[in-house]
N, C-alpha and C positions, 0 to 999 in steps of 0.2 A: 768294729766300724762305727763311725759317727752316725747318729740318727739324722733323719731329715724332718725338720719341723715344717708343718703346713699351716699357713695362716689364711683361712677363708675370711674375706671381708665382703659382706653382702651390703650393697648400697640401696637403701630404701628412700625414694624421693618422689614427690609430686609437687608441681608449682602451685602457687596460690590461685585457686580457681574461682574464688569469690568475686562476683560481679559487683563493683562498688555502687552501681546504679540500683540494683535490686536487693543487695545485701544477702544474696543466696548464691550457691555454687552453680556455675554455668555448665560444668562437666562433672561426671560422677566418679572419676577414676580413683579418688581417695577412698570413697565408700566401697567401691567394688573390689579394689585391691585389698582392702581390709578383710572383706569376707572371703576372698579367694587365696591370698598370698601371705599377708603380713602375719596373721596369727599362726598359720601352718609353719612358716619358716622358722619360727621359734619353737612351737610346740612339738614338732617332729623330733627335736633333740632330746626330749624327755625319755625316749626309748633307748637313747644312746649316751649314757653318762660319761663315756670316755671321750666323746667328741666335743671339742671346744670350738667356738666360732666368735667372730667379731661382726657385729651388725651396726651399720651406720644408719641412723634415722635423722633426717634433716629437721630443723626446727619448724619450718613452714609446714611440713607434713605432720609433725606432732600437734601443732596448733589446729590444723584442720580435723584431725582425728578427735581431739578434745571437743571441738566445736560440734561435730556430729553426735557425740555422746550427750551434748546439751540440747539437742533437738534441731540442729542445722539441717537444711534441706538443699536439694538441687533440682534442676528442671526435670531430670529423669525420675527422681523420687516423687516429685509432685504428681506426675501422671500415673506413676505406679500406685499411689495412694487413692486415686479416684476409682470409683466403681466403673466397670466397662461401659455401662449404660449412660453414665454421666459425661463420658468423653465427648468433646466437640470434634467436628470433622478435622480441624487443624491438629488437634491432639492425636487423633488416630493416624494422621499422616506423619506426625512427629514420631510416633511409635514404629510405624512401618519403616521409616527412614533410619532410625537410630537403634532400635532394639534387636538388631542383628549384628551389632558391633562386637564381634567375638571371632576368634579364629575358626573358620568353618570346619576345618578338618578335625580339630580336637574338642571344640566347644559347641558345635551344632550337629555335625554328622552323627555322633554317637547316640543322639536322642531322636527317635523316629518322628515324633510329632513336631519337634522344633525344626528338623530337617525338611519335613513336608511343608511347613509354613514358609521356610526360607526359599524353597524351590518355587512356591507359588508367588512369593514376592519377587524373586529373581535377583540377579546381581545389580541391576540398575537401581539407583536410589535418587534420581533427580526429581524435583518437586512436581513437574508437569506429568511425568509418568506415574508418580505415586497418587496424584489427584485422580487419574483415570482408573486406577485399580483399587483404590480405597473402598468403593462400595462392594467389591467382591468379597470382602472379609466380614464375616459375621461378628456379632458381639462376643461370642464364645471364642472365635479365632483370635481376636485382639486380646482378650483376657489371657489366653494360652501363651501368646507371644510375650506379654508382660511378665507372666510368671516364669516362663522358660528363660528369658533374658537374665532375670535376676538369679534364677536357679543355676544357670550355667556359670555364674560367677561365685558359686559357693565352693569352698575348698573340699578336697577329699577327706580331711579330718572330720568335718562336720557331716559329710555325707555318710561316714561310717558310724559316728557316735551320737548324732542328733536324731532322735526318733521321728520328730516332726518333719525334718528334711528328708529322711529316708522314706517316709510315707508319701511325700509329694513326688519324689523320684519314681517310686513304684506306681503311683497313679498315672503319671505321664501325660495325661490330656484331660480335656473337659474339666478344667479346674473351676472351683467355685469362688465366690467372693470371699468366703471364709478361708479358703486355701491361700488366696492372695494376701489376706491380712496376717495369717500365720507366718508366711514367708517374710513379710515386713517386720514382724515382731522378732523373729529369730535372727534376722540379719542385724537388727538394732542391738541385740544382745552380743553378737559376735564382735561388733565394732567396739563395744564397751570393754571387751576382754583383751584387746590387742596390746595396749601399753602395759597394763598390769602383768600380763604373761611375760613380756620382755623383762620387766623389773624383777619378777620372781626368779627368772633364770639368771639374771645378772647377780642378784643377791646370793644365789647358790654358788656363784663362781663359774658357771658353765659357759656363759657368754660375756663378752665385753661389749658394751654399747658405747658408740662414739657419735659425734655429730659433725655438722658442717656449718659454714656461715649461714645466717638466718634464712634469707630468701634465695640461697644458692647462687650468689653472683660469681663471676669470674674475677677473683680478687686482683690478680695482676693488672687486668684491664681497668678495674675501678681505680687502682692506684695511678695508672697512667696508660692510656690507650696507645701511646707511642711505643710501648714495650713490644707490640705485635711485630715490629720490624726486625726484632732479633731473630725470630725464626722464619720470617717471610720478608726479606729485604725489599722486595718489589711490591709489597701490599699497598693498596690504595686505602688510606685512612679516612675516617670521617672528616667533614669540613671543620669541625670544632674539636679540639683536644679535650678529652675527659680526664681530669686529674684530681681525684678526690680520695686520698689515703685515709682521711678521717671517716669517710663512709665505709671503707673496707674494714677498718678496725671496729666500727660500730656493729657491722654485720656479724663479725666474729664474737664480740662481747655479748650482744643480746641473744645470739644463738646459744652461747654457753650458759647464760642465765636461765633460759627456758629449760635447757637440758637438766640443769641441777634441780630446778623446781619439780620436774616430772620424775626424775630417777633418783633423787636424793643423794647424789654425789657429784663430784666434778668430773668432767670428761678428761681423760688422759690423752686421748688421740683425736685426730681430726682428718677427715677426708676432705681436702680442699675441693670445692665444687669442680666436677669434671677433671679431678686430678691436676688442676691448674695451679702452677707454682711459679715463683720467681724469687730471687734473693730478697726483694722488697717485702715479701710476706713473712719472712722468717722472724724479724723483730716483733711483728704484730701478733703472731701466734705464740711466740715465746713469752712475751709480756703478759699474755692472758692465760698462762699456766698450761699450755699444751706441750706435752713432752714428745709426741711423735706425730708425723704426718705420713701420707702415702701418695705416690704418683706412679706413672708408668715407666717401664724399662727404657723407653726411648729418651726420656728426660735424663736418666742416669748416663746413658751412652753419649748423649750430646754433651753433658757436663764433663765427662771424662775424655771427650774427643774421639770416641769410638765410632766406627762406621758399622751400624747394625750389630754391635757387640762382637766385632771381629776377633777379639781376644778370648772369646768363649763366655759361656753363661756363668762362669765362676764369679765374675764381677757382680752378677745380678743377685745371687742367692746369699746375701748378707746385708746387715743393716749398716747405715752410715750416719755420721753426725754432720749436719750442715751448720757451718759457722759463718755468721755475718756480723762483723764488728764484735760487740760484747755479747751478742745473743746467739743461741744455738738451739737446734731442734733435731731429734732423731728422725730417720726416714727409712721406709722400706719401699721397694719398687716392684710393681706389678709384672708378673709373667703374662704378657698379653696373649701368647699362644694358648696356654692352658685356660686362661679366662675366656677366650673366644670359643674354645671347644665347647665349654658348657653353655655359653650364650647363643651359639649359632649352629653347632654341628651335632651334638649328641642327641638332640631331639629327633634326628632322622634315623637313629639307630635303636635297636633293642636295648633296653635299660642295662641288662647284664653285660652285653658286649661293650657298651659305652663305658661302663664303670671299669671293666677289665682293661680297656685301652687306657683309661685315665691312670689307673694304678700302675700299669706298665711304664708309663711316661714318668711317673713319680719315682719309680724304682731306678729308671735310667738316670734321672737327675741325682738321686742319692748315691748311686755307684760312681758316677762321674765326679761328684763333689768330694768323695773320699780320697781322691788323689791329691787334695789340697789340705794344707795344715790349718789349724786354728779353730775358730768358732764353728759349732754345728750349723749347717746351712739352714736357711729358711726360704721357702718358696711361697710367694704371696699371690693368691688367686683372688682378684678383686673384680667384681662385676655387679651389674644391675641385679637386684634380688627380687624383682617383681615381673618385669615385662617378658622375660624369656620363657616363663613357665606356661604361657598360653599356647606355645608351640609344642610342648611336650604332652604325650599321652598322660592322662590322669593328672594333669597340672604339675608334672615333675615329681609327684609323690613317689612313684615307683623308682625313678632314678635316684632321688635323694636317700630313700630307704636302703637301696642296694649299695650306694656309695658309702653311707655311714656304717652299714654292716661290715663291708669289706675293710674300711679304715679302722674300725674297732678291733678287728682281728689282726690287722697289720702292725699294731703298735709294738708287739713283741719283736717284729722284724725291723723296727726302726723307723716306721712312718708314724709320726706323732702330730696330732692336730693341737693347735695352741691359739690362745688369744695373742694379739700383738704385744700388749703390755706385759703379759706373763713371760713371753720370750725375751723381751728387752730387759726385764728385771734380772733374768738369768744370764743373758749374754749381751751386755751393753756394747754398742758399736766400737770397733777398734779403728775403723777407717774414717777419715775426715774429708769433707768437701768444702772448699772455700767458696761458698755461694752455690747457686743451682741455676741451670739453664732455664730460661723462661719458656714455658709451654704447657700443654695439656696432655691428657692420655690419648688424644686423637692426633696422629701425625706429628706429635712433638711441637705443635704450634697452636695458635688461637684462631685458625682460619675458619672454624665453624661459626664463630661469633663476631667476626669483624672482617671487613675487606670487600664483601659482596655489597652492591648498591643498597639492597634492602637492609642488611645489617648496619651499614653506615648511616642510613636514614633513621633507623631506630635510635642509634647513639646520638645523633644530632637532635632528635626530638626530646630525648631524655635530658640532654644538656640544656636545651632551651627551657624546659620546664623547671629544672633545678635552679638555673640562674634567675628565673622569674621568682621562684619561691624564696630564694636567698635575699631578695630585695624587699620582701614583705616581713614585717615584724609583728610580734604580739601587741605592740602599742597601737597599731592600726587595724589589727584583725584579732578575732577571738583566739586566745591561746590554744584552746582545744582544737579549733579548726586548723591552726598552723601545725599542731602535732599530727593530726590526721593526714594533712597534705604531705608532710615529710614521710609518713609511713607509705604513702602511695609512691613516692620516689624510690624508697628502698625496695618495694615490691617490683617496680619497673626495672631495677638494677639486676634482677634475677637472670640467670643464664638461659632459662627455658624459652623466652620469647625469641631470642636470636638463634636458638637451636632450629626453630622452624622457619625463620627467615632465610633467604638465599636459596641456592639450588641444592643444598646438601641433604635436606630432609623434608619429608612431606607426609601428611596424614589426612584422614577424613575430617580432622578438626582444625585444619589450617586457619579457616575463617574465624573460628572461636578464639584461637590463640592470638591472632592479630587483633580481634575485637577487644580482648581482655587487656592486652598491652596498652592500646590506645585509651581504653576506658580509665585505666589508672592515671594516665597523664592528664586526661580530660578532667578528672575529678580534682586534680591539684588546683586548677583554675576555678572550678565550680565551688569548691570549699571556701574560696576567698572572694566569691561573687565577682569574678573577673571574666572578661570575654575569652572564650576558648579559641585558640588559633585555628583558622579554617583547615590547615593541613592535617590536623588530628582527626578530622571527620572522614578522611579518605584512606582506604586500605593501603597498607604498606606491602602486603604479600601480593605478588602478581599471580593472576589465575593461570598464566601460561607456564608457571614453574611446575614441571612434571616430576613425579617421584623417581622415575628411573632414568631421567637425563639421557634419553636415547636420541642421538642426532643422526638424521638420515643422510645418505649419500646425495651429492648434488650434481655429480657428473661422472662420466666413465673414467676409470683409472687403468693404468697399465704398469703396476709396480714390478720391479726386478725381484724375483724370489731368491734372496741371498741371506736372509736372516739379519739384516741390518738396514738402517734408514739411509738409503743411498743419497737422497736429497730431500729437502724440506717439502717439496711439492709432490713427492711420490704418493703419499697417502692424504694429501691436502683435501681432496674432494670426496674422500671415503666417509662412510658413516662411522660413528664411534660411540663408545659407552665407557665412561670413567667410573670404575668400580669405587674409587674413594669418595665419590659424590652420590652414593646411593644409600639410603637408609630411612628409618622412621624413628621410633622412640629409642631404638638401640642402634649402635654403630659398631660395625666389625672393623677391627684394625689389622689383625694378623692375617692378611690375605696373600695368596700366592700370585693371583692375577691382578695386574694394575690397570690395564687398558685392553679393550677389545675393539678392533677395527674391522670393517668389512666394506667391500665395494665390488665393482664388476665392470666388464665391458660387454660387448654383444654376446660373447660365447663363454666367458669364464667368470667364476665367482672367486673372489680373493679374500683371504683372511690374514690378519696379523694380530698376534697375542703378545702383549708385553708383560713380563713377569718380574718378580723379585729375583735376585741372584744370591747364591747359586740355586739351581732347581732343587727343591726338597727331595730327599731320598724316598724311594718306593712310591713316587707320586706320578700319576698319569693325568692327562688333561683330555677332555672330550668335548667336541662340538656335537651336540645332540640335535638332530633335525626332527622337529615335531610335525612338520608338513613339508612336502606332500605325503611322506610316510616316515615311519621311525627308522632312521639310519644314523650311524655315529661315525665320526672321525676320532680315532683314539690315538693320542700322541704320547709316546713314552720317551721323554728327552734323555733319560739315563741310558736307554738302549738305542737311542737315535732311530726309532722306528715309528711309522705313521700308517695306520690301517683305516681305510674307508670301507665300511661294511665288512667285507672279507678280503678286500684287495689292498695290497701295499701301494701307497701313493709315492710317486717319484718327484713330483714338482713341489718340493717342500724344502725349507732350510731352517735349521735350528741354530740360531746364532749364539755366540759366546757371551753376549751382553744381555741375555734374557729376552730375546725377540725371536718369535717363531713366525714364519711367513709360509703360506701355501696357497695353491690355486686348485680349482676343481671345475671341470666343464659342466655347464648347465645340463648337458645331455645325460649326465649321470643321474639327474633327478627326474628326467622325463617330463619336465614342465615346459609350458609354452609362455610366450610373453603375456604379462598380465596376471599369471597364476602366482599364488602365494608360496613363499618359502619362509619357514619359521624355525628359529633355533635358540638354544641356550648354550652356555659354556660351563662345564662342570670340572671341578678338581676332585680327584679320587686318591685316597691313600689307604693301603691295606684293604682294599675292596669296599670301603664305604665313602660316601660323599662328604667332602669337606666344605666345598663351596658350590654355589649355583648362582650364575649371573646372567641376566638380571635376577635379583632375589625374588621379586614379587610379580614378574612378568616374563615376557619373551621378546626376542628381537624379530621383527617381521619385515620382510622385503618382498617386492614383486619382481618376478622375472622380467627384466627390462626389454623394451622394444628397441629397435635400432635408432629410434627417434628420441630416446630418453633425454639426452642433453637438451634438445630443443624444447621438449615438453616441460622439462623442469625450469628452463629459462623463462618460458612463456607463463609459467605458473607464478 
């Protein structure tokens, strides 16, 4: 039987956090991911010589890591370096606000002292509240918070092998100023080892390192923002068209130059930022020596005219050659289900169970692929290699160790890990694509980065600044300043700013991302001693944009429970939650649930769930009520059964087009008007949780009074 080749591509990326006004980093994520993730992701492979990986490191991340090794600092590191007695009141408030930015379940709760301090601070982090409670924290408390925040961002590898780190963990509290300085010194050493460790494993042939365009721009949109209409015909574009193919090529070329300088060889592959591709990028990457790129399966299916890969995954598990004119580049396509399992699901499971499930899925793919003739199949698992681990116990170390152990023993059974270039050298693509559908790894389009009023405003500001700069020449301005101003434009072309604009994603650092984007554009004008346009001093990000996009009901509804949308107005006044518009630094694509609707009249509570089609096998859906008490509605569409608590529900319809509708009397909850009902919707498969929506919150409604419509109207 043919083996199954497995190509892991871990994407390591952070945007440029340096504030041009202060020349230091505004946010600490490069430094903290260096100490927690980047070194470990490479070093863990030394125990598993049979395991091969591909690791993508973006140039702007390389640049920042190198900068830290030369003494760069950030606002968080500056207060870490100060003795606790020297801290001002504002700095103490800054620490209370920001030094619990870690996943509470995996990075705070395991450590009693850190958990105690977090509970005393509480979940609230607004400035007025923190000003009131700041005097309640002693100098020793603040010092312990500082040490624990930085300690919680230390990887399992160094917790096991670094004696000084082990001593601090064992001590646990009442840290001294000497302890704080030891931690600073050790983290500095870790950062200096990140890139050399990757080069060492590359030179041994165990990993392939690839890169991306320099500042991680969406290449197709740099070439022409109008390309967004291909995947979103009704999209509202920015007022001014951005059309700069030269910028796109420069981002590619300069990124490859830094890569070669750092790693001593040319990059053979490239992960186009966010898997964003179009036929227009093929000549640009090919001319610059790139032999292969990667993107998502949805792009392949769109290119082939497939609907969700209806002809089977056999189309997915092989390489292709994309040909545009006289240029060509090889391509592999990401299995977004397997990638999302690692990114969003397996952290909820025991490591061994998660790995066993993953291996079973690979074996299923291998067995199914052996029905086809030709090249041994390749399954591409491509995902963020940093952010997901903070949701795993022990920072994913247990999961990865178990995974690599199992895969090492599975090689004899035909599961073989490979670098992408190694596979393509053995098995060049036999199938050709005449061009490629324009889109990204998210929904097969560019909707995350263009179309929302905030996204479009950012594009217009960028275009405005670039046109201004284009009219200035070195004859009338110092050449060095012109060069710096262009660099600010290229930084502002990065994808990360628009990732956080719009309603798709949100984080505690929304204000900082907005500030940085505008700061780079402001600096274009300041470098040339010109007046800064007033609009750049006003925030683009609206404060009302909420992370979970929960829209509340506005009136009573009375839908017909028939498993289909009988009329447009049937659910028009219901509350709803769009799963596709929920996320933070990571974005889940392979979801079963698309939309959640809920509404009510005086006596009944109504639900509508919209799903992908067909319903996945062995999958159940649950509406889990957190208040007034723990009760579940369990929906099994494969067996056409619905159970509330222990009773089978009758007023439910499971439609053929992926719509489930049901109603439940308020009397079942025992609530009275004004009392709270709170719920989430969960997808389960084989007994474990695949999805939970909302991901970071819950949906809350009040049992309505008979006057709800009038009360809402008057509000």
